C-alpha positions in Angstrom: -4.9 4.4 13.7 -6.0 2.9 17.2 -8.1 -0.2 16.6 -9.8 -2.4 19.3 -8.0 -5.7 20.5 -9.6 -8.9 20.8 -8.1 -10.6 23.9 -6.3 -14.0 24.1 -7.6 -14.5 27.3 -10.7 -16.5 26.4 -8.5 -18.6 24.4 -6.4 -19.1 27.0 -9.1 -20.1 29.5 -10.9 -22.7 27.2 -7.5 -24.6 26.4 -6.5 -24.4 30.0 -10.0 -25.9 30.8 -9.7 -28.5 28.7 -6.3 -29.7 29.2 -7.0 -29.8 33.0 -10.0 -32.3 32.5 -7.7 -34.4 29.8 -4.7 -34.1 32.3 -2.4 -33.0 29.5 0.3 -30.4 29.9 -1.1 -26.9 30.9 -1.0 -24.0 28.7 2.2 -21.6 29.6 1.2 -18.9 32.0 3.5 -16.2 33.1 4.9 -16.3 36.6 8.4 -15.4 37.9 11.4 -17.2 36.2 12.9 -19.9 38.8 15.5 -21.7 36.7 15.9 -23.4 32.9 13.2 -25.7 32.7 14.2 -29.0 31.2 11.1 -31.2 32.2 8.2 -29.2 31.1 7.8 -26.2 28.5 9.1 -23.0 29.8 6.0 -21.1 30.8 4.9 -17.8 28.7 2.1 -15.6 27.9 0.2 -16.2 24.6 0.5 -13.7 21.8 -1.3 -10.9 21.2 -4.1 -11.0 18.5 -3.2 -9.8 15.3 -4.5 -6.5 14.2 -3.3 -3.3 12.4 -3.7 -1.4 16.0 0.0 -0.6 15.8 1.5 1.7 13.3 2.6 -0.6 10.4 5.9 0.2 8.1 5.3 2.4 4.8 4.3 -0.1 2.6 7.0 -1.2 -0.5 6.5 -1.9 -3.9 7.0 -5.6 -3.1 4.9 -5.9 0.2 1.9 -4.1 -1.0 -0.8 -6.5 -2.1 -3.5 -5.1 -4.5 -6.0 -8.2 -3.4 -6.3 -6.1 -0.1 -8.4 -3.7 -2.0 -11.0 -5.6 -3.0 -9.9 -6.2 -6.5 -6.7 -4.8 -8.4 -7.2 -1.2 -9.4 -4.7 -1.4 -12.2 -4.9 2.1 -12.3 -2.5 5.5 -12.0 -3.9 5.7 -8.1 -2.8 2.5 -7.1 0.7 2.7 -9.1 1.3 6.1 -7.0 0.6 4.4 -4.0 3.0 1.4 -4.8 5.9 4.0 -5.5 5.1 5.6 -2.5 3.6 8.9 -3.8 0.6 8.9 -1.1 -0.9 12.5 -2.0 -0.8 11.8 -5.3 -2.3 8.2 -4.9 -5.2 10.0 -2.6 -6.2 12.8 -5.1 -6.6 10.1 -7.8 -8.5 7.6 -5.7 -10.6 10.0 -4.1 -12.2 10.8 -7.5 -13.2 7.1 -8.1 -14.2 6.5 -4.4 -16.6 9.3 -4.8 -18.0 7.4 -7.6 -18.7 4.1 -5.6 -15.5 2.1 -6.6 -14.8 -0.2 -3.7 -11.4 -0.6 -4.2 -10.7 3.0 -4.3 -12.8 3.6 -1.3 -10.5 1.0 0.8 -7.4 2.9 -0.7 -8.6 6.3 0.4 -9.4 4.9 3.7 -6.0 3.0 4.0 -4.3 6.4 3.3 -6.3 8.4 5.8 -6.0 5.9 8.6 -2.2 5.8 8.7 -1.7 9.1 7.5 0.2 8.4 4.4 0.9 11.7 2.5 -2.4 13.4 4.1 -3.2 14.2 7.9 -4.2 11.2 9.8 -8.1 11.3 10.0 -9.4 7.8 11.2 -13.0 9.0 11.4 -13.2 9.9 7.5 -11.3 6.8 7.1 -14.0 5.1 9.0 -16.6 6.4 6.7 -14.7 4.9 3.5 -14.1 1.8 5.1 -17.8 1.4 5.9 -18.7 2.1 2.3 -16.2 -0.3 1.1 -17.4 -3.1 3.4 -21.1 -2.6 2.2 -19.6 -3.7 -1.3 -18.0 -6.8 0.3 -14.4 -5.7 0.5 -12.5 -8.3 2.9 -10.1 -5.9 4.0 -12.6 -2.9 4.6 -14.9 -5.6 6.5 -12.1 -6.3 8.6 -10.8 -2.8 9.3 -14.7 -1.6 9.7 -15.4 -4.5 12.3 -12.4 -3.5 14.5 -13.7 0.0 14.4 -17.2 -0.9 15.7 -15.9 -3.0 18.3 -13.4 0.0 19.5 -16.5 2.5 19.2 -13.7 5.6 19.1 -14.6 6.9 15.8 -17.9 5.3 15.1 -20.7 4.1 17.5 -19.5 0.8 19.1 -21.6 -2.2 17.7 -20.6 -5.9 18.7 -23.1 -7.4 16.7 -22.3 -5.5 13.5 -18.7 -6.2 14.2 -19.1 -9.9 14.5 -21.3 -10.3 11.5 -18.4 -8.2 9.2 -15.5 -10.0 10.8 -17.1 -13.4 10.0 -17.6 -12.2 6.5 -13.9 -11.3 6.2 -12.9 -14.7 7.5 -14.9 -16.5 5.0 -13.7 -14.4 2.0 -10.0 -15.3 3.2 -8.6 -12.3 5.3 -6.3 -13.7 7.7 -6.4 -11.3 10.4 -10.3 -11.7 10.4 -9.8 -15.5 10.5 -7.8 -15.2 13.6 -9.7 -12.5 15.1 -13.2 -13.9 14.6 -11.6 -17.2 16.1 -10.6 -15.1 19.2 -14.3 -13.9 19.1 -15.9 -17.5 19.1 -14.0 -18.5 22.2 -14.5 -15.1 23.9 -18.3 -16.0 23.6 -17.9 -19.5 24.5 -14.9 -20.0 26.4 -15.7 -23.8 26.8 -14.5 -26.7 24.4 -17.6 -26.0 22.2 -16.5 -22.6 21.6 -12.7 -23.9 20.9 -13.9 -26.3 18.4 -15.8 -24.0 16.3 -12.8 -21.7 16.3 -9.9 -23.8 15.4 -11.1 -24.1 12.0 -10.3 -20.5 11.4 -7.1 -20.8 13.4 -6.2 -23.4 10.9 -6.9 -21.2 8.0 -5.1 -18.3 9.2 -2.2 -20.4 10.4 -1.9 -22.2 6.6 -2.0 -18.6 5.4 1.2 -18.0 7.5 0.0 -15.7 10.3 2.5 -16.4 13.0 -0.2 -15.3 15.7 -2.3 -18.3 14.5 0.5 -20.5 13.9 1.3 -20.3 17.8 -2.3 -20.7 18.7 -2.6 -24.1 16.9 0.6 -25.2 18.3 -1.2 -24.5 21.9 -4.1 -26.5 20.8 -2.2 -29.5 19.4 0.6 -29.2 22.7 -2.7 -29.8 24.8 -5.1 -32.0 22.3 -8.4 -29.5 22.6 -10.6 -28.0 20.7 -11.5 -31.4 18.8 -7.9 -32.0 17.9 -5.9 -34.8 19.1 -2.4 -34.1 21.1 0.1 -33.9 18.7 3.5 -32.8 20.0 5.4 -33.2 16.6 2.8 -31.0 14.7 2.8 -28.4 17.9 6.6 -28.4 17.4 6.1 -27.7 13.8 3.9 -25.0 14.2 6.0 -23.1 17.0 9.1 -23.4 14.4 6.7 -21.8 11.7 6.0 -19.0 14.1 9.5 -18.6 15.5 11.0 -18.2 12.0 8.8 -15.2 11.5 10.3 -13.8 14.7 7.6 -14.2 16.8 9.7 -14.2 20.1 6.6 -15.9 22.4 7.3 -19.1 20.0 10.9 -18.8 20.2 10.8 -19.2 23.7 8.8 -22.2 23.6 10.7 -23.6 20.9 13.8 -23.4 22.9 11.9 -24.5 25.9 11.0 -27.8 23.7 14.0 -28.4 22.2 16.1 -28.4 25.6 13.3 -31.0 26.8 12.9 -32.5 23.7 9.4 -32.5 23.4 7.9 -33.5 20.0 11.2 -34.1 18.4 15.2 -34.6 19.3 16.8 -32.4 21.7 18.6 -29.6 20.3 20.6 -27.6 23.0 22.5 -25.3 20.3 19.4 -24.4 18.6 17.6 -24.0 21.9 20.1 -21.4 22.9 20.2 -19.8 19.3 16.3 -19.3 19.7 16.5 -18.0 23.4 19.3 -15.8 22.1 17.2 -14.1 19.0 14.2 -13.4 21.2 16.4 -12.0 24.0 18.1 -9.5 21.5 14.8 -8.7 20.0 13.9 -7.3 23.6 11.7 -10.0 25.2 12.4 -9.6 28.8 12.1 -13.1 29.8 14.2 -14.7 26.9 16.7 -12.3 28.3 16.5 -13.7 31.8 16.6 -17.3 30.2 19.3 -16.6 28.1 21.1 -15.7 31.4 20.5 -19.1 32.7 21.5 -20.8 29.7 25.2 -19.0 29.9 25.2 -19.5 33.3 24.7 -23.2 33.1 26.6 -23.7 29.9 23.3 -25.1 28.1 23.5 -24.9 24.1 26.5 -22.9 24.5 30.2 -22.5 26.5 29.5 -21.4 30.3 30.3 -17.5 30.3 29.3 -16.1 33.9 29.7 -12.6 32.7 27.6 -12.7 30.1 25.0 -14.3 32.1 25.4 -11.8 34.6 25.1 -9.0 31.6 21.8 -10.6 30.3 20.3 -10.8 33.6 21.3 -7.2 34.5 19.4 -6.2 31.5 16.2 -8.2 32.3 16.4 -6.8 35.7 16.6 -3.1 34.7 13.1 -4.1 32.6 11.6 -5.0 35.9 12.0 -9.0 36.1 13.2 -10.1 39.4 14.2 -13.8 39.6 15.9 -14.7 43.1 17.7 -17.5 41.9 19.5 -15.0 39.5 19.9 -12.1 42.1 21.8 -14.8 44.3 23.9 -15.6 41.2 24.7 -12.0 40.4 25.8 -11.4 44.3 28.2 -14.6 43.9 29.9 -12.8 41.2 33.7 -11.2 42.0 33.5 -7.5 41.7 35.5 -7.9 38.8 33.0 -10.3 36.9 30.6 -7.8 38.3 32.1 -5.1 36.9 32.4 -6.8 33.3 28.9 -8.0 33.3 27.8 -4.0 34.0 29.9 -3.1 30.9 28.7 -5.6 28.7 24.8 -4.9 30.0 25.4 -1.4 28.6 26.0 -2.4 25.4 23.4 -4.8 25.0 20.1 -4.5 23.2 
């Protein structure tokens, strides 16, 4: 289902304003790669907000949390859903949904919104999310709030979305907590808005949401939103998000490890995090990995692999004059090997 995304630019702007005022290290900003930084954090973009806008993997018995549906629907419908029998689950849940069961309404909406066993029907899903949201199901409140913001399948209603997002956040929905924090910062880009948002970012981070862990790392790194600057805490949060394969955090964590910010220098681990992000397809990480190979930071120097990773990044559209010069300085044989390796890299 295509749902509205809440921009992180408001958070970025708010933190940058406060960071500048306090003369702290500014938040990472995207800019062309100019070399491996060892005297300040490697710069990068903030992450995208947490939503369910992108197609999610099909749920498994282990991954489906019945609490998402408002209450544990210990019945045949939910059992079928757990086993991947989505058409059966839909047929069984629909009867209960029509009789006003909010958990069944949420389950029906979930199935329709993702086209699980039935044709995808976001407009129909919106109707069921709305009914369950009225009965206080946090998952439905969150999903319907996104639909109200998007205005594609229902009439756009920013005020209604705000109320529902807040209700879902207060009820403990981690995605709602993160996105409501985004709304607060968007509404008031100054420190007052950021200070209001921090408690929601914190709750979402504590529940394990990588987006929120990264956001809190930036808040602690800059000492804004009512929080003191705390590099050690910021680095711990970066590590938590990085371990969830959050590539933005992996890049920042690697930079901090190279610099020795918030903890000991650890060049080998920095190389490992950069490599993981690069292999995951992050173009900036691919270019930085090339530089680590070129300079022998955290690994043995390898000019061929340095060239190969830069070729991969360049093919994706990243241009770095320093690395262009490096590539031109390779011998014909090294260039040939680099091209061959690049063709086999992710």
